[in-house]
C-alpha positions in Angstrom: 143.4 50.5 12.5 141.2 53.5 13.0 142.9 56.9 13.2 142.3 59.1 16.3 140.4 62.3 15.6 140.7 65.3 17.9 137.7 67.5 18.3 138.6 71.2 17.9 135.9 73.6 19.2 135.0 76.7 17.2 132.8 79.6 18.1 130.8 79.5 14.9 130.7 78.0 11.5 131.5 78.2 8.7 135.3 78.6 9.4 137.9 78.9 6.6 140.3 76.1 6.2 143.4 78.2 6.8 142.0 79.6 10.0 141.0 76.1 11.2 144.5 74.8 10.6 146.0 77.5 12.8 143.3 77.0 15.5 143.9 73.3 15.6 147.6 73.8 15.8 148.1 71.7 12.6 150.3 74.6 11.3 152.3 77.4 13.0 151.0 80.3 11.0 149.1 81.4 7.9 152.1 81.1 5.6 152.6 77.5 6.5 148.9 76.8 6.1 149.0 78.4 2.6 152.0 76.3 1.5 150.7 73.0 2.9 147.3 73.6 1.2 148.9 74.6 -2.1 151.1 71.6 -2.1 148.1 69.2 -1.6 149.1 68.1 1.9 145.7 68.9 3.4 142.6 66.7 3.2 139.1 67.6 4.1 136.7 64.6 4.7 139.2 62.3 3.0 139.6 64.5 -0.2 142.7 66.6 -1.1 141.8 70.3 -0.7 143.8 73.1 -2.4 141.5 76.1 -1.5 142.7 78.0 1.6 139.3 79.8 1.8 137.3 76.5 1.8 134.4 76.9 4.2 134.3 74.2 6.9 131.1 73.1 8.6 130.4 71.1 11.8 131.9 67.6 11.8 134.2 68.2 8.8 137.5 66.3 9.4 140.7 68.0 8.4 143.9 66.0 8.1 147.6 67.0 7.8 150.6 64.7 8.2 148.5 61.9 9.7 146.9 64.2 12.3 143.1 64.5 12.1 140.9 67.2 13.7 137.1 67.5 13.6 135.2 70.8 13.6 133.0 70.9 16.7 130.9 73.6 18.3 132.4 75.3 21.4 130.3 74.7 24.5 128.9 77.8 26.2 
């Protein structure tokens, strides 16, 4: 079964992983983002990511707790 991926529009890339988690409502705040990333609960493009400052580009897919969001460009 294929997982549903939600597109999350951003104004520009790159965007840092911690910022994107908040923007996508995958976490409530920066503290939660930091903890989840440090504990290895976040995946980027299917790989565990432990760097909060990881730079995300267009079409990167971020996953937390079975929820997946794709970085997309905000339409003007």
